[in-house]
MILO-328614 format. One record per residue: residue in one letter; x, y, z of N, C-alpha, C in turn. Coordinates in steps of 0.1 Angstrom, whole numbers, plus 5000, padded with zeros to 4 digits. Layout:
! MILO-328614
AXYZXYZXYZ...
//
This chain:
! MILO-328614
L254640627143255140647157255040787161L254740807174254640947180256040997182P256241117178257541177181257641207196P258841197202259041227216258641367220R258641457211258241597213257641647200G256441717202255741757190256441857181E255941867169256541957159255942087160I256742197157256142327156256442377142T255342437136255542487122255042637121D255442697110254942837108253442827103R252842937099251442937095251242867082N252242837074252142767062252642627062G252942577074253342437076254842417075V255642527073257042507073257542467086P258342357087258842307100259842407107L259542437119260442517127261142447138A260542347144261142267154260642127154R261542027153261141887153262141797160A261641677164262541587171263241497160F264441457164265141367155266041277163P266241147159267241067167268641107164A269441107175270841157174271641077184Y272941107185273841037194274341147204A274741097216275541177225276841107226L277841187231279141127234279341107249W279440987253279440957268280840897271Y281340937282282640887287282440787298N282840657295282740547305284040507309P284640557320285940517324286140367328K285040297330285040157334284940067322A285040117310284740037298285739917296L286939937301287939837300288139757313G287139767322287239687334287639777346E287439727358287739807370289239837371K290139747366291539777368292239827356G291539827345292139867332292240027331Q293140067323293240217321292040257313P291340367316290140407309290440437294L291540497291291840537277293140467272V293040447259294240387252295340487251K294940607247295940717246295840807258S296640907259296540997271295341087270P294841137281293641227281293941347272E295141397273295541517265295441487250E295841367246295741327231294341317227V293541247236292141227232291341357232A291641447241290941577241291341657229A292641657225293041727213292341667200A292241537200291541467188290041507188L289441517200288041557200287841697195M288841787199288741927195288741937179Q289441847173289441847158288041817152I287241747160285941707155284941817160F285141867172284241967178285042087182P285342177172286242287175285542387184D284242387186283642487195283542427209A283942307212283942257225284942317234D284742297247285642357257286742247260Q287942277255288942177257289342157271V289342257279289642247294288642157301D287442177297286342087303286441947299L286741927286286841787281288041717288L289141787289290341727296290041697310R289341777317288941757331288041627332R287141617323286241497324287041367320L287941377310288641257306289641217317K290041307325290941267336290241217349S288941227349288141197360287841047360D287540987371287140847372285540837372K284840947369283440947369282840947355P281840867352281240877339280541007337S280541057324279741187322279641207307Y278741297304278541337290279741427286L280241407274281341497269280641597259I279841537250279041617240277641567239R276641657240275241617241274641587227R275241647217274641627204275741587194V275641467188276641417179275941357167M276341417155275841367143276441237139P275841157130276341027126277741037121E278041137112279341137106280441177117E280041257127280941287138281141157147A280141077149280340957156281240857149N281240857136282140767129283640817131R283840947131285240997133285640967148I284740977157285140937171285440787172F284640707166284840567166286140527161A286640597151287940577144289040597154L288840677165289940697175290240577182G289440477182289740347189289740357204E288840437210288740447224287440387229P287540267235286340197240285540277251A286240367258285540447268284640557262L284840577249283940677243282740607237E281540627243280340557239279340657233F278440597225277440677218276040637221P275440677232274040637235273140717225R272040647221271140707212270140797221E269940917216269041017223268141087213N267041127217266141207208266541357211Q266841427200267241567201266241657194R266341787197265441887191266241947180Y265641957168266342017157265542137151Y266242247148265542367143266042387129P265242337119265742347105266042487100Q265442587106265742727101266942787108G267642717117268742767124268342877134S269042997133268743107142267443187138L266943157126265743237122264543207131G264043317136262943307145263243247159A264543257163264943197175264243247188H263943377188263343437200261843407201V261243367190259943317190259943167196L260843087191260842947194261442917208G262542987212263242947223264142827220Y264342737230265242627227264842517237V265342397235265242277244266642247249D266642237262268042207269268342057267G269542027273270041897272269241787279E268341837288267441737295266041727288G265941797276264741787269263641887273K263941987281262942087286263042217278G261842267274261742387267262042517275H262642617269263042737276262642857267V262342967274262243107268261143127259G261043067248260043097238258842997238M258342977226257142887225257442747229E258742707229259042577234258742567249Q258842677256258442677270256942687272V256342777264254942797265254142667262L254642587252253942467247254442347254E255242357264255942237270254942117272K253842137279252942027282252341967270Q251942057261251342007248252241927240L253541977239254541907230254941777235I254841747248255241617253254041527257D252841577256251641507259251341397248P251341267252251141167241249841177234M248841247239247541267233247541387223Q248641467223248641587215249941597206R250941537210252241567204252341507189G251341427185251341377172250841487162R250241597167249741697158250641817159P251141867147252041987147251242107152V251942197159251442317164251742427154S250742497148251042607138251042737145L252142817143252242947148251743047138S251643177142251243277133252343327124I253543287127254743337120254743287106D255143377097255443347083256943357081M257543237079259043237078259643317067R258843347056259243427046259443577051A258343617058258443747064259543757075Q259643657082260643647093262043667087G262243597076263543607069263843747064A262843807058263043937053263244037064L262544027075262744127086264144107092E264543987095265843967101266944007092D266743987079267744027069267944177069E266844247068266944397067267344457080L266944407091267444457104268944427106G269344307101270744277102271644377093R271044407081271744497073271844637079G270744677085270744807092271644817103M271744707111272744697122274144707117M274444637106275844637101276144777095E275244837088275544967082275745077092T275045067103275145177113275945137125E276545017125277344967137276544977150A275244947149274344947161274644827169K274344837182274644727191273544627191G272344667186271244567186270144627177A269144537174268044577166266844497170A265644547167264444477170263344507160G262444417157261444447147260244347149I259144397144257944307145256944347133I256344247128255244267118253944207124L252944287124251644257132250444267122D249644177122248344187115247444277123V246944387117246244497125244844447129D244244347122242944307125242844187135T243844097134243743977143244743977154G245744067153246844067164247843957161E247743887150248743787148250143847145V251143787151252543827149253043747137I253243817126253743757114255243737114A255943827121257443807122257843887135L258843837142259343897154260843877154A261643977155263043957155263744047165S264743987172265644047181267044017178L267844117175269244087170270244157180P271344097182271843967176271043847181S270943747173270143627176271043517181F270443397183271243287188270743157180N271543057181271242927174270642827184P269342807183268642717193269142567191N269842537181270342397179271442377189R271942477195272942457206272242447219S272642357228271942327240272542397252D273442497250274142567261273742707261M272442737259271942877258271542937271A271542857282270842897294271443037300Y272743057298273243177304273843267293N273243257281273643337270272843467269D273443577269272743707268271943717255L272243647245271643657232270143607232V269743537242268343487243267443597248F267943707252267143817257266343877245N265043887247264143937236263844087237K264444157228264344307228262944347224V262144267217260844307213259844307224T259844207232258844177243259344207257N260644217259261144217272262044337276Q262444417266263244537269262344657266V262444747276261644877274262544987270Y262045077261262745187256261845307256E262445427257261745547254261745557239L260645547232260545537218260245667211G260345777218260445907212259245947204S259546007192258446077184257445977178T257645847179256645757175255345767183F255445837195254345857203253445977199K254046057191253346187187251946157180P251946067170250646037164249645977174L250045897184249145847194248545957202S249446057206248946177214247946257206V248246287193247346357184246046287183A246146157181244846077180244046087193A244646087204243946107217243246247217A243946347212243346487212242246497202I242346437190241246437181240046367186D240346247192239246167197238446237208A239146317216238546387227237846517223G237946547210237346677205238146797208V239346777213240246887217240846947204V241146867194241646907181240546877171T239946977166238846967156239247027143D239847147144240247217132241747207130L242147127120243547097118244347217112S243647317108244347437103244847527114V244347507126244747597138246247587140R246947697141248347707142248847727157Y249947667160250547677173251847747173P252247827182253547887182254647777182A255647797174256747697173258147757172N258247887174259547947172260447967184R259947917196260747927208260447807217P261447767225261247647234260147677244L259447577249258447587260259247577273E258947677282259547667295258447627305I258647507311257647457320258347417333G258147487344258747457357260247437356G260947517349262447497348262847397338F261947327331262247237321261947297308R262847267298262747337285262447227274I261347247267261047157256261347237243R262247167235262647227222262547137211D262647187199262747107187264147087182S264346987173265746957168266247077161H265447147154265847277147264547357144P264647487141263447567139262647527127F261347517129260447487118259647607113G259847717119259047837115258347897127A257648007125256948077136255847997142S255147927134253947847138253747727129L253047627135252747507128251347457132N250647397122249447327125249747187128V248747107132248946967136249546887125P249046887113249646807102251146847100E251446977100252847017099253646977111A253046977123253846937135254246787134L253346707128253646557127254646537115I254446607104255346597093256746637097H256946737104258246787108258746737121S257846667129258146607142258446717152S257546797155257746907164257346867179N258346867187258046847202257246957207I257547087203256947207209255447207206V255047177194253547177191252847057197T253546937196252846817202252646837217A253646897224253446927238252347017241Q252147117232251047207234249647137232V249647047222248346977220248046887232A249046827237248846737249248446817261D249046937263248647027274247247067273K246747087261245347127259244447007262L244946887258244146767261244046737276G245146757282245246737297245746597301G246446587312247046467317246046357319P244946367325244046257327243546187314A243246267304242846207291243946137284L245146197284246246127278246645997285K246646007298246945897306245945777304K244645817303243645717300243845647287T244145727277244445667263245645577264M246745617270247945537270247645407278A246845417288246445287296245545197287A244645257280243745177271244545107260L245745167256246645107247247545007253G247444977266248244877273249544927277M249845057277251145107279251545097294N250645067303250945067317251044927323E251144817314251244687318252044607309R252444487313253344407304252544377291P253344367280252744347267251944217266Y250844207259250044087258250644007246I251143887250251643787241251943657249E251943547242252143427249253543407255L254543467250255943447255256043477269P256843407277257043427291257843557294A258743597285259643707288258943837283R258343907292257544027289257944137299G258444247293258944357302257844447307F258044497319257044587325257444727321P256544807316256844947312257345037324L258045137320258345247330257245347329W256245337337255045417336255245547345P254945667340255245787348254445787361R255045847371254445857384253445977383G252345967390251446077392251646147405H250846257407250846317420250546217431E251146237443251046147454249546117458K248746227458247346217463246446187451S246446267441245546257430245846147420G247146117419247646017408247746077395E247346207393247446267380248846307376W249146297363250446337359250646487360P251846527364252146667364252146717349R251946847348251846907335253046877326I254246877331255446857323255446707319T254946617328254946477324254046457312T252846517313251946507302252546547289M253246657289253946707277255046617272T255846567281256946487276256546347271V255546297278254946167273254446177259S253846287256253246307243254246287232Y255546317234256446287224257446177228G256946087236257645957239258845967248H258946067257259946067267259346057281G260045997290259445987304258545867305I258445787294257645667294258445567286A258645447291259345347284258545217282V258445167270257645047266258444957257T257944847254258544757245258144787230P258944747220258444757207257144697204L256844587211255544517209254344607214H254544677225253544777230253244877218L254344927212254145027201253444967189A253744847186253044777174251544767177A251244717188249844697192249044827192A249744937197249045067197248845117183Y249845107174249745157160248645077153A248544947156247444867150246144917153A245944957166244645017171244345147164M245445227162245345357157244845357142V245245247134244945247120243845147116N243445057125242444957121241044987123G240745117127239445157130239245197145G240345177152240345217166240245117177V240444987173240244877183241644817186W241944817199243144747204242844597206R243744517201243644367203245044317208P245044217216246244157221247044087210A248344097210249144017200249143867204T249243787193249343647196250243577186L250843467190251743387182251143267177F249743257179249043147173248243197161K248043107151247343137139245843167143V245243267137243943307141243043307128D241843247130240843257119240343407119P240443477108239943617108238543637113A237743537110236343547114236143527129K237243477136237243457150238243537158A238543657152239543747158238943797171P239743817182239243867194238543997193E237544027201236744147199237544267202G238444257212239344377215238544477223R239244597225238544707231238744837223R237644907222237745037214238545137222V239545197215240345307221239945437214F239845427200239645547192238345527184K237645637181236545637172237045597158A236145537150236545507136236945627129S236245737131236645867124237945917128T238345897140239745937145240745847137S240545717137241445627130241545667115A240445697109240545737095241345867093R241245957102242046087101243546057104M243845967113245245927116245845857104R245145777097245645717085246145817075Q245345927073245746037064247046097069L247046127082248246197087249446117087L249345987090250545897089251045887075R250145887065250545877051251246007047M250746117052251446247049252846257054I253046197066254446197072255346127062V254946017056255845947047255946017033V254846077029254946147016255646277017D255446357027255946487028256946517039G257146417048257846457060259046367063T259246337076260446267080260446117076G259346067071259245927068259445887054K259945987046260145957031260945837028S261945807037262745687034262045557035A260845557041260045427042259045417031N258945517022257945517012258145417001A257845287003257945186993256945216982P257345236970256445276959255345166957G254045216956252945136954252345066966F252945076978252445006989251745096999R251745226996250945327004251345317019V252545327022253045317036252745447044G252345437056252245547065253045517078G253545617084254345587097254945717103K255745687113256445797120257745757125T258745847124260045827129260045857144G261045797151261345837165262845817168S263445927172264845917175265045977189A265245887199265245927213266545907219E267046007227268345987234268045887246K268945797248268845697259269045767272P268345717283268645777296270145757300G270645857306272045847311272045857326G273145887332273245887347272546017353K272246007365271646117373270346177367G269546087361268246137356268346207343G269446227337269546297324269546197312Y269946247301270046177288271346177282N271746067275273046057269272846097254R273446217251273246267238273946187227T274846097231275646017221274945887218S273945847226273345717224271845737221L271445687209270045707204269445567203V268045567204267245457200266445517188A266645457176266045497164264945407160T263745447158262645367155261745417144F261245327136260245367126259045277128A257845337131256645267132255745287120A255345187113254645197100253445107100A252545137090251445057086251345067071F250744957065250544957051249444857048P248744867036248544997029247645087036M247845217035247145307044245645327039D245345297027243945307022243145187028K243745087032243044977039244144897046P244544937058245644887065245544737068R246644667066246744517069247744487079Y248844557078250044517087250744637093V251144627105252044717112253444667111V254444747108255844707108256644807117I257344747126258244827135259644787133A260544887131261944857130262644947140M263544897148264244977158265744937158L266645037159268045017161268445077174D269244997181269745047194271145097193E271345227195272645297195273245287181P272545327170273145337157274145457156K275145437148276145547146275845607132G276345727131276245797118277445747109T277145677098278145617090277945667076A278845627067278745667053277445617047A276945497051275745437046274545527049T274645607060273445697064273845837063S274745877054275246007053275646067066F276145987075276746027088275646087097Q274346037095273246077103272845957112R272345987124272045887133270545867135T269745957130268245957133267545857125A266245827129265445727123265145747109A265045867105264745897090265845847081W267045827087268245787079268545637081N268045567091268345427093267245337095A266345367105265145277107264145287096G263945407091263045427080263345347067P264645357063264945277051264845127053I264945077066264744937068263244897065V262344977070260944957067260644967052G261345067045261145087031261644967023R262544887028263044767021262244647025V261744637038260944517042259644517035V258944627034257544617029257444557015P258244607005258144546992258544396992R259344347002259744207002258544127007I257844177017256744087023255344117017G255144227012253844267007253144156997P253844126987253244036977252743896983F253643836991253143706996252243717008L252043837013251043867024249743917018G249643917005248343966999248244106996V249344186996249344326993250244346981V249644376970250444396958250644546955P251844586950251944726947251044776937D250444896939249444956930249645106931D250245156920250445306920249245386917T248145316913246845386909246045406922R246345346933245545366945246345436956D245645506965246245566976245145626985I245445646997244445717006244345857002D243145907003242846046999243246147010I244246227007244646327016244446467011S243546477001243446606994242846717003D242046677013241546787022242546837032L243646767034244746807043245946867036S246146827023247346877016247447027016P246347107014246547247014247047307027L246947237038247347287051248847277053V249547207045250947187047251747277038G252547367045253347457037254647387032N255347467023256547407018257647407029G258447307028259547297038259847147041S260847117048261146987051261646977065G261446867071262046847085262746707085E263446687096264146567098263646507111
//
């Protein structure tokens, strides 16, 4: 028999959404005839008894319906054991029509990917909405739809993001795991999550997807992208060249500073390792606004993220000059370190995939992809630029602010980003941060990008009372990678690593946060 709605599975055939026969609770006030009382007991007594069976129900609404002379649904989903308890109440007006319901065996896991089906059987928000026609088509609904998601990776990502949220008392978290060569989304998590088995989600704020629909200024995670643009354009050729770093940059009344002094001068590897706004801004200034703007646009930063989900946020793209459209000098500098531009975590994941996979940007997808049939994509960086960036990202994790993400044997590379959230009157709120770690592994032959983001984390004992990404988002990645690597085909190997011997002599002693 064909299911009334098709099944959705993960990439390995694990069921994520399926139809199953269930009951509803229907109130029929005419059950005892036109002149008979609709209920044996009082509406108050029946409502109280139903609350014992359904403690999450709205007692006021139940009582209102039980006092009405109009038939209506009281509960849309009733399990057989619950129906038995209701039947034992001895109320003929309480009826149990059979209905086909949607069941999500994994509960809230992957909820923002799947979405939910409402009481009328219509899909909303996630892939339930995207696949609506296919899932109800008699010619197609007999075949399960396989997504790109691996529920083992999804579970690990949600678990570690949830731990990070709890430890830092953050108000939210987001994360994504992306195949760098195919664009497949292996896991996508937005926390707090919701339970799609409930059919009352329509006005619930928890269904909002922070990965695809919320834009953030992602701070220093943009620095490697800006450096890659400069290397690709031939503006940065000699990585030993040093830039002044001992005083803030004064540009048109705007001051660019570092979190703390890193020394009189830094070269590009040191600037990335220590996360210097001052040096990154100088590199971007040398590159020029048109070139940086072109690179960011090629990475998709000026349009909604590419993915099948309907909820996709539009970036806050910097305005250019009224006539030329070019970015002002200060805009070019601030964009280089992730301020003045706001994108989704998915934008960032796709950009990092392009930076490490040889230089090709590909759209993200929630459908399983044959590696031999991966989309061609568009070239953003030369292969040589990508190779250099793999070295630099690895150095950040080995020697710099990314040490907390350095899962032994997995050759992780990546970058921290700790950005103050915009406040009132065009300024920033120093007490509210977005902490992000953007990573890829293994850096000698990248397979996956991992993004972990915390929204407004606090400094707690678990993070040595620090709020920045090196102390909270970085450790999340450091725990996720060893959990997912083995079943994604990346085994730990301490005998292998990307060769950074030509760059290591350029890095002086010292540490940054």
